[in-house]
gemmi code that builds the backbone of each chain (N, CA, C; Angstrom):
import gemmi

chains = {
    "A": [
        ("UNK", (-15.232, 12.116, 27.374), (-14.206, 11.816, 28.367), (-14.805, 11.018, 29.520)),
        ("UNK", (-15.890, 11.573, 30.017), (-16.499, 10.947, 31.175), (-16.893, 9.507, 30.863)),
        ("UNK", (-17.482, 9.360, 29.686), (-17.990, 8.036, 29.344), (-16.844, 7.059, 29.129)),
        ("UNK", (-15.783, 7.547, 28.454), (-14.623, 6.681, 28.232), (-14.059, 6.259, 29.578)),
        ("UNK", (-13.911, 7.242, 30.470), (-13.334, 6.926, 31.766), (-14.206, 5.923, 32.520)),
        ("UNK", (-15.492, 6.140, 32.420), (-16.403, 5.225, 33.090), (-16.256, 3.823, 32.507)),
        ("UNK", (-16.167, 3.764, 31.167), (-15.976, 2.484, 30.505), (-14.708, 1.809, 31.022)),
        ("UNK", (-13.657, 2.623, 31.177), (-12.378, 2.058, 31.544), (-12.366, 1.618, 33.001)),
        ("UNK", (-13.058, 2.383, 33.823), (-12.963, 2.108, 35.247), (-13.862, 0.970, 35.704)),
        ("UNK", (-15.003, 0.857, 35.077), (-15.949, -0.151, 35.539), (-15.858, -1.368, 34.651)),
        ("UNK", (-14.881, -2.178, 34.950), (-14.525, -3.243, 34.034), (-15.671, -4.188, 33.695)),
        ("UNK", (-16.445, -4.536, 34.690), (-17.466, -5.543, 34.413), (-18.872, -4.967, 34.360)),
        ("UNK", (-18.939, -3.675, 34.592), (-20.242, -3.043, 34.614), (-20.542, -2.478, 33.225)),
        ("UNK", (-21.670, -2.773, 32.706), (-22.007, -2.244, 31.386), (-23.218, -1.336, 31.475)),
        ("UNK", (-23.140, -0.287, 30.704), (-24.290, 0.601, 30.645), (-25.322, -0.043, 29.731)),
        ("UNK", (-26.530, 0.033, 30.142), (-27.586, -0.482, 29.284), (-27.912, 0.567, 28.228)),
        ("UNK", (-27.733, 0.233, 26.937), (-27.979, 1.220, 25.881), (-29.387, 1.806, 25.943)),
        ("UNK", (-30.325, 1.022, 26.457), (-31.712, 1.486, 26.540), (-31.827, 2.704, 27.468)),
        ("UNK", (-30.914, 2.743, 28.462), (-30.966, 3.822, 29.440), (-30.679, 5.185, 28.823)),
        ("UNK", (-29.860, 5.178, 27.802), (-29.331, 6.440, 27.304), (-29.202, 6.369, 25.781)),
        ("UNK", (-30.185, 6.884, 25.075), (-30.191, 6.762, 23.623), (-29.034, 7.519, 22.954)),
        ("UNK", (-28.461, 8.528, 23.649), (-27.366, 9.298, 23.042), (-25.998, 8.693, 23.336)),
        ("UNK", (-26.020, 7.557, 24.014), (-24.775, 6.986, 24.494), (-23.783, 6.703, 23.356)),
        ("UNK", (-24.269, 6.096, 22.266), (-23.393, 5.747, 21.152), (-22.719, 6.979, 20.566)),
        ("UNK", (-23.525, 8.023, 20.353), (-22.986, 9.265, 19.803), (-21.901, 9.823, 20.705)),
        ("UNK", (-22.210, 9.819, 22.003), (-21.252, 10.405, 22.936), (-19.979, 9.576, 23.003)),
        ("UNK", (-20.165, 8.260, 22.990), (-18.994, 7.386, 23.095), (-18.035, 7.618, 21.923)),
        ("UNK", (-18.585, 7.663, 20.713), (-17.702, 7.801, 19.553), (-17.075, 9.194, 19.537)),
        ("UNK", (-17.834, 10.203, 19.996), (-17.278, 11.553, 20.045), (-16.145, 11.613, 21.071)),
        ("UNK", (-16.339, 10.935, 22.173), (-15.315, 10.953, 23.225), (-14.070, 10.165, 22.818)),
        ("UNK", (-14.303, 9.087, 22.070), (-13.153, 8.332, 21.555), (-12.325, 9.228, 20.631)),
        ("UNK", (-13.013, 9.990, 19.786), (-12.329, 10.913, 18.873), (-11.548, 11.970, 19.638)),
        ("UNK", (-12.208, 12.551, 20.649), (-11.564, 13.607, 21.421), (-10.315, 13.098, 22.130)),
        ("UNK", (-10.450, 11.931, 22.690), (-9.381, 11.398, 23.529), (-8.228, 10.822, 22.695)),
        ("UNK", (-8.590, 10.117, 21.620), (-7.559, 9.342, 20.907), (-7.368, 9.752, 19.448)),
        ("UNK", (-8.301, 10.531, 18.900), (-8.257, 10.847, 17.461), (-6.929, 11.450, 17.024)),
        ("UNK", (-6.498, 12.491, 17.742), (-5.269, 13.205, 17.369), (-4.025, 12.331, 17.461)),
        ("UNK", (-3.761, 11.757, 18.649), (-2.578, 10.909, 18.781), (-2.579, 9.726, 17.804)),
        ("UNK", (-3.771, 9.158, 17.588), (-3.847, 8.006, 16.688), (-3.517, 8.426, 15.259)),
        ("UNK", (-4.016, 9.582, 14.857), (-3.733, 10.063, 13.501), (-2.229, 10.266, 13.307)),
        ("UNK", (-1.574, 10.818, 14.343), (-0.119, 11.017, 14.239), (0.602, 9.680, 14.082)),
        ("UNK", (0.161, 8.672, 14.827), (0.777, 7.342, 14.720), (0.547, 6.743, 13.341)),
        ("UNK", (-0.707, 6.815, 12.891), (-1.071, 6.146, 11.648), (-0.374, 6.798, 10.451)),
        ("UNK", (-0.219, 8.124, 10.506), (0.441, 8.814, 9.384), (1.856, 8.302, 9.147)),
        ("UNK", (2.479, 7.840, 10.217), (3.824, 7.284, 10.079), (3.826, 6.039, 9.208)),
        ("UNK", (2.709, 5.304, 9.225), (2.700, 4.031, 8.491), (2.003, 4.146, 7.142)),
        ("UNK", (1.372, 5.276, 6.867), (0.728, 5.420, 5.554), (1.590, 6.281, 4.639)),
        ("UNK", (2.847, 6.473, 5.017), (3.713, 7.296, 4.194), (3.180, 8.720, 4.089)),
        ("UNK", (2.643, 9.201, 5.198), (2.076, 10.542, 5.257), (0.907, 10.781, 4.314)),
        ("UNK", (0.269, 9.711, 3.872), (-0.967, 9.826, 3.095), (-2.090, 10.174, 4.086)),
        ("UNK", (-2.418, 11.468, 4.144), (-3.327, 11.945, 5.188), (-4.736, 11.384, 5.032)),
        ("UNK", (-5.214, 11.347, 3.787), (-6.570, 10.855, 3.541), (-6.703, 9.409, 4.014)),
        ("UNK", (-5.729, 8.601, 3.622), (-5.719, 7.188, 4.015), (-5.659, 7.074, 5.536)),
        ("UNK", (-4.771, 7.883, 6.131), (-4.609, 7.839, 7.593), (-5.925, 8.197, 8.294)),
        ("UNK", (-6.621, 9.204, 7.769), (-7.899, 9.599, 8.382), (-8.927, 8.477, 8.274)),
        ("UNK", (-8.938, 7.795, 7.127), (-9.851, 6.657, 6.948), (-9.535, 5.556, 7.955)),
        ("UNK", (-8.236, 5.314, 8.151), (-7.815, 4.251, 9.078), (-8.232, 4.603, 10.510)),
        ("UNK", (-8.042, 5.857, 10.888), (-8.442, 6.296, 12.234), (-9.943, 6.119, 12.416)),
        ("UNK", (-10.691, 6.514, 11.394), (-12.146, 6.395, 11.473), (-12.569, 4.932, 11.658)),
        ("UNK", (-11.977, 4.070, 10.832), (-12.306, 2.644, 10.895), (-11.918, 2.057, 12.268)),
        ("UNK", (-10.750, 2.480, 12.765), (-10.280, 1.972, 14.059), (-11.229, 2.369, 15.182)),
        ("UNK", (-11.617, 3.651, 15.192), (-12.494, 4.123, 16.271), (-13.893, 3.523, 16.144)),
        ("UNK", (-14.278, 3.262, 14.904), (-15.564, 2.605, 14.671), (-15.541, 1.185, 15.257)),
        ("UNK", (-14.418, 0.497, 15.031), (-14.293, -0.861, 15.598), (-14.281, -0.800, 17.118)),
        ("UNK", (-13.644, 0.233, 17.667), (-13.620, 0.401, 19.123), (-15.048, 0.587, 19.627)),
        ("UNK", (-15.799, 1.396, 18.895), (-17.183, 1.649, 19.297), (-17.998, 0.357, 19.242)),
        ("UNK", (-17.792, -0.429, 18.164), (-18.521, -1.701, 18.041), (-18.161, -2.659, 19.170)),
        ("UNK", (-16.926, -2.561, 19.637), (-16.461, -3.452, 20.711), (-16.531, -2.797, 22.078)),
        ("UNK", (-17.304, -1.722, 22.162), (-17.288, -0.900, 23.381), (-17.521, -1.710, 24.655)),
        ("UNK", (-18.404, -2.690, 24.547), (-18.724, -3.471, 25.746), (-17.504, -4.230, 26.265)),
        ("UNK", (-16.590, -4.541, 25.336), (-15.405, -5.299, 25.744), (-14.245, -4.371, 26.100)),
        ("UNK", (-14.316, -3.132, 25.643), (-13.194, -2.214, 25.862), (-13.307, -1.565, 27.233)),
        ("UNK", (-13.050, -2.368, 28.219), (-13.255, -1.863, 29.562), (-11.951, -1.792, 30.350)),
        ("UNK", (-10.864, -1.703, 29.629), (-9.568, -1.643, 30.301), (-9.135, -0.205, 30.479)),
        ("UNK", (-8.058, -0.056, 31.200), (-7.579, 1.303, 31.431), (-6.994, 1.905, 30.157)),
        ("UNK", (-6.714, 3.203, 30.231), (-6.377, 3.987, 29.057), (-5.217, 3.405, 28.235)),
        ("UNK", (-4.146, 3.039, 28.923), (-2.972, 2.528, 28.228), (-3.289, 1.265, 27.442)),
        ("UNK", (-4.179, 0.462, 27.964), (-4.540, -0.786, 27.292), (-5.427, -0.511, 26.099)),
        ("UNK", (-6.331, 0.436, 26.257), (-7.188, 0.813, 25.144), (-6.340, 1.411, 24.028)),
        ("UNK", (-5.343, 2.199, 24.413), (-4.435, 2.805, 23.432), (-3.692, 1.707, 22.644)),
        ("UNK", (-3.196, 0.683, 23.358), (-2.492, -0.414, 22.677), (-3.446, -1.149, 21.737)),
        ("UNK", (-4.673, -1.297, 22.162), (-5.675, -1.959, 21.317), (-5.886, -1.154, 20.039)),
        ("UNK", (-6.046, 0.160, 20.202), (-6.271, 1.020, 19.035), (-5.068, 0.976, 18.093)),
        ("UNK", (-3.891, 0.973, 18.689), (-2.661, 0.935, 17.895), (-2.575, -0.364, 17.094)),
        ("UNK", (-2.875, -1.473, 17.779), (-2.827, -2.777, 17.130), (-3.826, -2.846, 15.977)),
        ("UNK", (-5.042, -2.422, 16.263), (-6.085, -2.498, 15.241), (-5.752, -1.582, 14.059)),
        ("UNK", (-5.265, -0.378, 14.348), (-4.990, 0.558, 13.254), (-3.848, 0.062, 12.376)),
        ("UNK", (-2.834, -0.524, 12.985), (-1.713, -1.038, 12.189), (-2.168, -2.214, 11.326)),
        ("UNK", (-3.064, -3.013, 11.899), (-3.624, -4.136, 11.148), (-4.379, -3.618, 9.916)),
        ("UNK", (-5.158, -2.562, 10.094), (-5.941, -2.007, 8.993), (-5.008, -1.457, 7.912)),
        ("UNK", (-3.932, -0.820, 8.337), (-2.967, -0.284, 7.358), (-2.313, -1.426, 6.584)),
        ("UNK", (-1.889, -2.467, 7.306), (-1.213, -3.589, 6.648), (-2.166, -4.285, 5.669)),
        ("UNK", (-3.414, -4.499, 6.100), (-4.395, -5.116, 5.196), (-4.647, -4.233, 3.978)),
        ("UNK", (-4.766, -2.943, 4.215), (-5.010, -2.002, 3.124), (-3.870, -2.011, 2.124)),
        ("UNK", (-2.657, -2.096, 2.656), (-1.485, -2.090, 1.786), (-1.463, -3.354, 0.922)),
        ("UNK", (-1.861, -4.481, 1.532), (-1.897, -5.741, 0.772), (-2.923, -5.641, -0.336)),
        ("UNK", (-4.093, -5.065, 0.008), (-5.140, -4.929, -1.008), (-4.675, -4.062, -2.161)),
        ("UNK", (-3.919, -3.026, -1.815), (-3.416, -2.139, -2.861), (-2.222, -2.753, -3.589)),
        ("UNK", (-1.768, -3.890, -3.095), (-0.646, -4.566, -3.744), (0.672, -3.855, -3.539)),
        ("UNK", (0.735, -3.043, -2.476), (1.982, -2.340, -2.184), (2.711, -3.092, -1.090)),
        ("UNK", (3.885, -3.551, -1.369), (4.688, -4.177, -0.328), (5.418, -3.077, 0.431)),
        ("UNK", (5.609, -3.282, 1.736), (6.257, -2.241, 2.545), (7.567, -1.754, 1.933)),
        ("UNK", (8.533, -2.573, 1.920), (9.779, -2.258, 1.255), (10.413, -3.577, 0.848)),
        ("UNK", (11.280, -3.543, -0.141), (11.893, -4.791, -0.555), (12.721, -5.362, 0.592)),
        ("UNK", (12.824, -6.688, 0.561), (13.595, -7.355, 1.606), (15.067, -6.979, 1.476)),
        ("UNK", (15.599, -6.489, 2.560), (17.021, -6.167, 2.559), (17.670, -6.974, 3.667)),
        ("UNK", (18.919, -7.364, 3.468), (19.575, -8.065, 4.572), (19.693, -7.120, 5.761)),
        ("UNK", (19.499, -7.664, 6.958), (19.625, -6.782, 8.117), (21.041, -6.219, 8.221)),
        ("UNK", (21.130, -4.944, 8.428), (22.451, -4.332, 8.556), (22.564, -3.781, 9.955)),
        ("UNK", (23.733, -3.944, 10.510), (23.928, -3.491, 11.881), (23.756, -1.979, 11.966)),
        ("UNK", (24.066, -1.313, 10.884), (24.168, 0.141, 10.977), (23.095, 0.874, 10.183)),
        ("UNK", (21.970, 0.195, 9.940), (21.009, 0.806, 9.035), (20.035, 1.748, 9.728)),
        ("UNK", (20.205, 1.955, 11.021), (19.349, 2.946, 11.659), (19.965, 4.316, 11.410)),
        ("UNK", (19.231, 5.100, 10.642), (19.812, 6.324, 10.136), (20.030, 7.343, 11.242)),
        ("UNK", (21.063, 8.096, 11.085), (21.253, 9.256, 11.943), (20.354, 10.346, 11.360)),
        ("UNK", (19.509, 10.934, 12.189), (18.603, 11.961, 11.656), (19.399, 13.102, 11.035)),
        ("UNK", (18.905, 13.627, 9.915), (19.672, 14.724, 9.317), (19.469, 15.993, 10.136)),
        ("UNK", (20.365, 16.942, 9.871), (20.451, 18.125, 10.735), (19.106, 18.825, 10.907)),
        ("UNK", (18.350, 18.905, 9.807), (17.089, 19.642, 9.845), (16.085, 18.997, 10.797)),
        ("UNK", (16.227, 17.700, 10.983), (15.243, 16.988, 11.796), (15.798, 16.499, 13.119)),
        ("UNK", (16.848, 17.097, 13.529), (17.477, 16.645, 14.764), (16.698, 17.066, 15.989)),
        ("UNK", (15.590, 16.418, 16.185), (14.936, 16.658, 17.463), (15.746, 15.870, 18.472)),
        ("UNK", (15.729, 16.337, 19.689), (16.505, 15.670, 20.729), (16.092, 14.203, 20.862)),
        ("UNK", (14.769, 13.988, 20.838), (14.289, 12.618, 21.012), (14.828, 11.699, 19.921)),
        ("UNK", (14.829, 12.177, 18.679), (15.287, 11.341, 17.566), (16.741, 10.935, 17.764)),
        ("UNK", (17.544, 11.891, 18.203), (18.969, 11.601, 18.406), (19.145, 10.598, 19.542)),
        ("UNK", (18.460, 10.846, 20.618), (18.610, 9.969, 21.783), (18.115, 8.559, 21.460)),
        ("UNK", (16.983, 8.459, 20.755), (16.431, 7.139, 20.440), (17.346, 6.389, 19.467)),
        ("UNK", (17.838, 7.086, 18.450), (18.757, 6.435, 17.497), (19.999, 5.938, 18.222)),
        ("UNK", (20.492, 6.756, 19.119), (21.676, 6.399, 19.873), (21.407, 5.204, 20.788)),
        ("UNK", (20.231, 5.216, 21.423), (19.857, 4.112, 22.308), (19.746, 2.808, 21.521)),
        ("UNK", (19.180, 2.887, 20.323), (19.054, 1.686, 19.486), (20.423, 1.141, 19.118)),
        ("UNK", (21.325, 2.040, 18.776), (22.669, 1.573, 18.412), (23.388, 0.951, 19.593)),
        ("UNK", (22.989, 1.343, 20.799), (23.622, 0.776, 21.990), (23.083, -0.596, 22.381)),
        ("UNK", (21.969, -1.016, 21.749), (21.419, -2.345, 22.064), (22.289, -3.434, 21.448)),
        ("UNK", (22.073, -4.676, 21.901), (22.790, -5.781, 21.254), (22.259, -5.912, 19.829)),
        ("UNK", (23.094, -6.431, 18.908), (22.655, -6.565, 17.508), (21.337, -7.331, 17.376)),
        ("UNK", (21.157, -8.409, 18.152), (19.910, -9.191, 18.092), (18.699, -8.336, 18.462)),
        ("UNK", (18.861, -7.543, 19.495), (17.753, -6.715, 19.958), (17.425, -5.622, 18.954)),
        ("UNK", (18.464, -4.981, 18.462), (18.258, -3.896, 17.491), (17.570, -4.445, 16.238)),
        ("UNK", (18.030, -5.614, 15.825), (17.528, -6.229, 14.599), (16.020, -6.519, 14.661)),
        ("UNK", (15.543, -7.062, 15.789), (14.107, -7.393, 15.838), (13.236, -6.136, 15.870)),
        ("UNK", (13.712, -5.090, 16.517), (12.927, -3.837, 16.506), (12.884, -3.284, 15.089)),
        ("UNK", (14.020, -3.322, 14.441), (14.078, -2.791, 13.074), (13.215, -3.615, 12.115)),
        ("UNK", (13.313, -4.948, 12.217), (12.614, -5.806, 11.252), (11.105, -5.920, 11.514)),
        ("UNK", (10.650, -5.468, 12.678), (9.203, -5.478, 12.923), (8.676, -4.048, 12.818)),
        ("UNK", (8.760, -3.335, 13.895), (8.111, -2.022, 13.969), (8.638, -1.029, 12.937)),
        ("UNK", (9.947, -0.921, 12.848), (10.504, 0.128, 11.980), (10.263, -0.162, 10.503)),
        ("UNK", (9.971, -1.417, 10.171), (9.677, -1.745, 8.763), (8.240, -2.196, 8.554)),
        ("UNK", (7.409, -1.922, 9.539), (5.983, -2.241, 9.407), (5.725, -3.700, 9.087)),
        ("UNK", (6.414, -4.579, 9.777), (6.176, -6.002, 9.551), (5.636, -6.639, 10.823)),
        ("UNK", (4.807, -7.669, 10.628), (4.334, -8.409, 11.791), (5.456, -9.350, 12.244)),
        ("UNK", (5.234, -9.962, 13.396), (6.210, -10.901, 13.948), (6.533, -12.018, 12.951)),
        ("UNK", (5.495, -12.627, 12.353), (5.777, -13.776, 11.470), (6.468, -13.339, 10.177)),
        ("UNK", (6.159, -12.154, 9.716), (6.870, -11.647, 8.518), (8.345, -11.425, 8.822)),
        ("UNK", (8.601, -10.847, 9.985), (9.995, -10.614, 10.384), (10.717, -11.938, 10.612)),
        ("UNK", (10.006, -12.912, 11.198), (10.612, -14.220, 11.480), (11.082, -14.880, 10.185)),
        ("UNK", (10.253, -14.747, 9.153), (10.599, -15.344, 7.865), (11.860, -14.703, 7.298)),
        ("UNK", (11.910, -13.393, 7.377), (13.066, -12.664, 6.838), (14.338, -12.987, 7.609)),
        ("UNK", (14.194, -13.088, 8.931), (15.373, -13.332, 9.764), (15.744, -14.812, 9.823)),
        ("UNK", (14.799, -15.687, 9.387), (15.068, -17.115, 9.428), (15.100, -17.676, 10.837)),
        ("UNK", (14.289, -17.115, 11.730), (14.185, -17.638, 13.096), (12.707, -17.835, 13.425)),
        ("UNK", (12.385, -18.682, 14.414), (10.965, -18.917, 14.742), (10.286, -17.652, 15.272)),
        ("UNK", (8.975, -17.505, 14.999), (8.234, -16.341, 15.493), (8.351, -16.168, 17.011)),
        ("UNK", (8.373, -17.308, 17.743), (8.496, -17.230, 19.207), (9.799, -16.551, 19.620)),
        ("UNK", (10.845, -16.804, 18.853), (12.138, -16.175, 19.147), (12.074, -14.673, 18.882)),
        ("UNK", (11.390, -14.306, 17.796), (11.231, -12.875, 17.497), (10.518, -12.187, 18.657)),
        ("UNK", (9.440, -12.830, 19.157), (8.649, -12.207, 20.219), (9.438, -12.070, 21.511)),
        ("UNK", (10.191, -13.116, 21.845), (11.000, -13.047, 23.063), (12.100, -12.002, 22.949)),
        ("UNK", (12.757, -11.981, 21.782), (13.821, -10.974, 21.599), (13.244, -9.564, 21.651)),
        ("UNK", (12.075, -9.439, 21.052), (11.425, -8.128, 21.042), (11.106, -7.687, 22.469)),
        ("UNK", (10.679, -8.646, 23.269), (10.354, -8.349, 24.660), (11.592, -7.826, 25.402)),
        ("UNK", (12.680, -8.568, 25.303), (13.883, -8.137, 26.008), (14.464, -6.871, 25.381)),
        ("UNK", (14.268, -6.736, 24.068), (14.752, -5.534, 23.381), (14.016, -4.286, 23.890)),
        ("UNK", (12.686, -4.392, 24.034), (11.923, -3.229, 24.499), (12.261, -2.896, 25.947)),
        ("UNK", (12.472, -3.939, 26.738), (12.850, -3.674, 28.133), (14.195, -2.955, 28.195)),
        ("UNK", (15.125, -3.421, 27.376), (16.451, -2.791, 27.354), (16.342, -1.353, 26.836)),
        ("UNK", (15.576, -1.187, 25.760), (15.434, 0.144, 25.160), (14.798, 1.116, 26.145)),
        ("UNK", (13.735, 0.632, 26.790), (13.053, 1.503, 27.732), (13.984, 1.885, 28.890)),
        ("UNK", (14.772, 0.919, 29.345), (15.713, 1.188, 30.424), (16.692, 2.296, 30.056)),
        ("UNK", (17.224, 2.208, 28.839), (18.193, 3.219, 28.397), (17.511, 4.586, 28.254)),
        ("UNK", (16.312, 4.586, 27.654), (15.616, 5.855, 27.418), (15.192, 6.510, 28.732)),
        ("UNK", (14.876, 5.673, 29.696), (14.500, 6.173, 31.007), (15.705, 6.827, 31.690)),
        ("UNK", (16.815, 6.136, 31.578), (18.060, 6.639, 32.156), (18.405, 8.011, 31.585)),
        ("UNK", (18.114, 8.161, 30.295), (18.473, 9.422, 29.632), (17.352, 10.443, 29.683)),
        ("UNK", (16.320, 10.119, 30.435), (15.264, 11.103, 30.662), (14.296, 11.297, 29.508)),
        ("UNK", (14.311, 10.385, 28.520), (13.400, 10.532, 27.379), (12.093, 9.784, 27.627)),
        ("UNK", (12.188, 8.648, 28.323), (10.979, 7.886, 28.642), (10.728, 7.971, 30.145)),
        ("UNK", (9.471, 7.747, 30.511), (9.129, 7.798, 31.930), (9.231, 6.429, 32.597)),
    ],
    "B": [
        ("UNK", (-7.405, -20.254, 33.741), (-5.995, -20.529, 34.029), (-5.393, -19.389, 34.842)),
        ("UNK", (-4.667, -19.717, 35.879), (-4.016, -18.676, 36.656), (-2.829, -18.152, 35.865)),
        ("UNK", (-2.527, -16.866, 36.098), (-1.486, -16.275, 35.260), (-0.126, -16.917, 35.515)),
        ("UNK", (0.071, -17.509, 36.712), (1.382, -18.110, 36.948), (1.509, -19.498, 36.302)),
        ("UNK", (0.411, -19.965, 35.707), (0.490, -21.221, 34.970), (0.768, -21.004, 33.485)),
        ("UNK", (0.737, -19.750, 33.102), (0.944, -19.399, 31.699), (2.425, -19.523, 31.357)),
        ("UNK", (2.751, -20.108, 30.202), (4.164, -20.182, 29.845), (4.773, -18.780, 29.719)),
        ("UNK", (6.007, -18.669, 30.125), (6.700, -17.378, 30.093), (6.588, -16.723, 28.718)),
        ("UNK", (6.595, -17.562, 27.678), (6.589, -17.005, 26.319), (5.339, -16.176, 26.030)),
        ("UNK", (4.213, -16.539, 26.665), (2.994, -15.766, 26.403), (3.134, -14.328, 26.942)),
        ("UNK", (3.829, -14.198, 28.089), (4.057, -12.853, 28.623), (4.894, -12.012, 27.655)),
        ("UNK", (5.729, -12.683, 26.895), (6.603, -11.944, 25.976), (5.835, -11.296, 24.830)),
        ("UNK", (4.636, -11.805, 24.550), (3.829, -11.223, 23.475), (3.497, -9.762, 23.721)),
        ("UNK", (3.607, -9.342, 24.987), (3.232, -7.967, 25.321), (4.032, -6.946, 24.504)),
        ("UNK", (5.282, -7.282, 24.199), (6.115, -6.331, 23.451), (5.592, -6.163, 22.025)),
        ("UNK", (5.321, -7.301, 21.363), (4.804, -7.241, 19.990), (3.439, -6.556, 19.972)),
        ("UNK", (2.651, -6.818, 21.010), (1.328, -6.204, 21.087), (1.453, -4.688, 21.265)),
        ("UNK", (2.375, -4.272, 22.131), (2.554, -2.840, 22.377), (2.960, -2.104, 21.105)),
        ("UNK", (3.722, -2.782, 20.260), (4.165, -2.145, 19.011), (3.164, -2.350, 17.876)),
        ("UNK", (2.120, -3.134, 18.138), (1.126, -3.379, 17.092), (1.630, -4.299, 15.985)),
        ("UNK", (2.593, -5.172, 16.292), (3.127, -6.055, 15.256), (2.797, -7.536, 15.509)),
        ("UNK", (1.979, -7.778, 16.520), (1.554, -9.154, 16.789), (0.682, -9.638, 15.632)),
        ("UNK", (0.854, -10.883, 15.225), (0.063, -11.401, 14.105), (-1.402, -11.507, 14.500)),
        ("UNK", (-2.297, -11.295, 13.527), (-3.731, -11.237, 13.829), (-4.225, -12.458, 14.602)),
        ("UNK", (-3.707, -13.650, 14.274), (-4.209, -14.855, 14.942), (-3.801, -14.926, 16.413)),
        ("UNK", (-2.815, -14.124, 16.797), (-2.367, -14.129, 18.201), (-3.021, -13.044, 19.045)),
        ("UNK", (-3.661, -12.090, 18.380), (-4.138, -10.902, 19.099), (-5.206, -11.242, 20.126)),
        ("UNK", (-6.197, -12.006, 19.708), (-7.304, -12.283, 20.617), (-6.842, -13.061, 21.855)),
        ("UNK", (-5.996, -14.058, 21.607), (-5.483, -14.853, 22.714), (-4.728, -13.998, 23.709)),
        ("UNK", (-3.935, -13.073, 23.179), (-3.167, -12.224, 24.085), (-4.071, -11.272, 24.851)),
        ("UNK", (-5.100, -10.761, 24.167), (-6.011, -9.844, 24.855), (-6.741, -10.547, 26.002)),
        ("UNK", (-7.071, -11.806, 25.777), (-7.701, -12.587, 26.853), (-6.739, -12.740, 28.031)),
        ("UNK", (-5.499, -13.041, 27.691), (-4.470, -13.193, 28.723), (-4.308, -11.895, 29.523)),
        ("UNK", (-4.372, -10.787, 28.797), (-4.169, -9.478, 29.396), (-5.165, -9.182, 30.516)),
        ("UNK", (-6.377, -9.659, 30.323), (-7.427, -9.389, 31.306), (-7.034, -9.953, 32.678)),
        ("UNK", (-6.357, -11.102, 32.662), (-6.057, -11.748, 33.932), (-4.607, -11.581, 34.369)),
        ("UNK", (-3.821, -10.882, 33.585), (-2.392, -10.801, 33.904), (-1.964, -9.378, 34.256)),
        ("UNK", (-1.815, -9.159, 35.525), (-1.409, -7.852, 36.038), (-0.036, -7.452, 35.489)),
        ("UNK", (0.862, -8.401, 35.476), (2.228, -8.128, 35.018), (2.233, -7.570, 33.593)),
        ("UNK", (1.454, -8.210, 32.701), (1.441, -7.760, 31.309), (0.766, -6.401, 31.161)),
        ("UNK", (-0.239, -6.149, 32.001), (-0.900, -4.840, 31.920), (0.065, -3.735, 32.346)),
        ("UNK", (0.848, -4.018, 33.372), (1.831, -3.027, 33.819), (2.883, -2.810, 32.728)),
        ("UNK", (3.357, -3.908, 32.146), (4.397, -3.760, 31.123), (3.866, -3.078, 29.867)),
        ("UNK", (2.603, -3.362, 29.539), (2.015, -2.712, 28.368), (1.979, -1.199, 28.565)),
        ("UNK", (1.622, -0.787, 29.772), (1.631, 0.643, 30.064), (3.048, 1.209, 30.002)),
        ("UNK", (4.003, 0.434, 30.496), (5.394, 0.906, 30.475), (5.927, 1.040, 29.053)),
        ("UNK", (5.506, 0.119, 28.183), (5.980, 0.170, 26.796), (5.209, 1.197, 25.964)),
        ("UNK", (4.160, 1.766, 26.596), (3.225, 2.611, 25.844), (3.832, 3.741, 25.038)),
        ("UNK", (4.913, 4.349, 25.565), (5.439, 5.500, 24.827), (6.519, 5.119, 23.813)),
        ("UNK", (6.893, 3.842, 23.768), (7.964, 3.453, 22.851), (7.581, 3.597, 21.367)),
        ("UNK", (6.343, 3.233, 20.964), (6.013, 3.430, 19.543), (6.224, 4.872, 19.095)),
        ("UNK", (5.764, 5.815, 19.906), (5.918, 7.227, 19.556), (7.385, 7.630, 19.469)),
        ("UNK", (8.194, 7.139, 20.410), (9.620, 7.479, 20.406), (10.326, 6.843, 19.212)),
        ("UNK", (9.943, 5.596, 18.902), (10.563, 4.930, 17.750), (10.180, 5.612, 16.444)),
        ("UNK", (8.997, 6.221, 16.408), (8.597, 6.941, 15.202), (9.552, 8.079, 14.875)),
        ("UNK", (10.164, 8.637, 15.901), (11.135, 9.716, 15.675), (12.263, 9.229, 14.774)),
        ("UNK", (12.715, 8.014, 15.060), (13.813, 7.431, 14.287), (13.307, 6.975, 12.927)),
        ("UNK", (12.096, 6.438, 12.955), (11.523, 5.881, 11.741), (11.335, 6.959, 10.677)),
        ("UNK", (10.741, 8.066, 11.063), (10.507, 9.100, 10.057), (11.828, 9.668, 9.562)),
        ("UNK", (12.817, 9.766, 10.453), (14.126, 10.257, 10.019), (14.759, 9.286, 9.034)),
        ("UNK", (14.659, 7.975, 9.339), (15.330, 7.004, 8.475), (14.604, 6.867, 7.142)),
        ("UNK", (13.274, 7.101, 7.153), (12.556, 7.026, 5.882), (12.958, 8.160, 4.958)),
        ("UNK", (13.232, 9.317, 5.564), (13.664, 10.432, 4.719), (15.056, 10.178, 4.157)),
        ("UNK", (15.903, 9.565, 4.983), (17.275, 9.330, 4.538), (17.324, 8.194, 3.516)),
        ("UNK", (16.496, 7.167, 3.763), (16.505, 6.016, 2.844), (15.133, 5.862, 2.214)),
        ("UNK", (14.877, 6.525, 1.123), (13.534, 6.458, 0.550), (13.188, 5.041, 0.085)),
    ],
}
model = gemmi.Model(1)
for chain_id, residues in chains.items():
    chain = gemmi.Chain(chain_id)
    for i, (resn, *xyz) in enumerate(residues, 1):
        res = gemmi.Residue()
        res.name, res.seqid = resn, gemmi.SeqId(i, " ")
        for name, pos in zip(("N", "CA", "C"), xyz):
            atom = gemmi.Atom()
            atom.name, atom.element = name, gemmi.Element(name[0])
            atom.pos, atom.b_iso = gemmi.Position(*pos), 0.0
            res.add_atom(atom)
        chain.add_residue(res)
    model.add_chain(chain)
structure = gemmi.Structure()
structure.add_model(model)
structure.setup_entities()
């Protein structure tokens, strides 16, 4: 924890590895403590609950973080986004290697965001599904065609037949709108 | 480059980055931008909990539509 925090706080200051031979061990252990659990929960969503695969992805992600430790000097939220980006990339690459396509291309449907079934009706799921349905069709569509279907921006752009730049801009306004609604309803901070 | 000279579209990448769906060739460029752009760092933090919240819907919809 201490080391991660120090890494995050001292943006341009680097510890000299010579000073502390245990530094690498501690850094990777602290990365695991701080991010291992949440990252595993995120990754399991994209590996179809394949736990072994998800654990491998988490390990590889944290290993890459450790290799890039000198550059990972941003605050916690930024490091988290970095880990998320890298882990999703590893999953997508792994899926390509295995020759598994995410899901067949389906035409975007306005109403394809499922209502959670009764057994899984957590409050958050209901509120988020409802918030998504309240977005404009364009906004809902880009969130669905990227994140919810595990596609990158350019993959979604191809499916939607619009330029990648348009996907990114729509996604930006979509997330702002979504966050605004979720904040209003007390689900997001 | 000062952040106010950056085209507005580059700031928009923050959303794709927050969700981890930015294409690999864009990631490094955006990370460089992030270092100098306060606005994007703030927005990245604000978007931080959206992936987790969207997963709630995602796992539900995957069960409903295998």
